C-alpha positions, 0 to 999 in steps of 0.5 A: 566481466559485466554485460552492458546495461541496455536502455530497456533495463535503464527504463525499468530501473527508472520506472521502479525508482519513480514508483517507489518515490511516489509511493513514499511521498503518498504514504507521508503526505496522504496515508499517514495524515489521513490515518492520524487526523481522519480515521483516528478522529472518526473512530473516537467520534463513532467507536461502534464503527471503528472497525469499519472505518479502519478496515476501509482505510486499510483497503484503500491504502493496500490498493494504492500501494499495490497500484504504485508498485505495479506501476513500477513493474512489480508483480504480485498475486493474491490467493484466497481470502482471510476471514477478518470478522474475528481476531486472527494472526496472519504470517506471510513472507 
C-alpha cells in the first residue's frame, strides 16, 4: 500500500516542474536564438575571437541551466576544473 502524498512533497514536485518548464522555455526562446543569430554571426564576423565568444556563451548557458535546476531543488557539486585551452574529450555521467 502506498503512503499518502504530503503537501511538502506536492510543493517540491510543483517547484521541480515549474523550474523544468522555465528552463525549457528559456532554452527555446533565449539560448538557441542567441546562439543561432548572435554567437554564430559574431563568430563569422570575428573568426579570431570565435573560441572566446562560444566559451562565454556556453558559460552563461551553464550558469542559467544550473540556476533553474537548483531553483527546482536539484543539487549538484562541481569538482575540479578542466583545461580548455586545447582540444580534449570529457566523459561524464
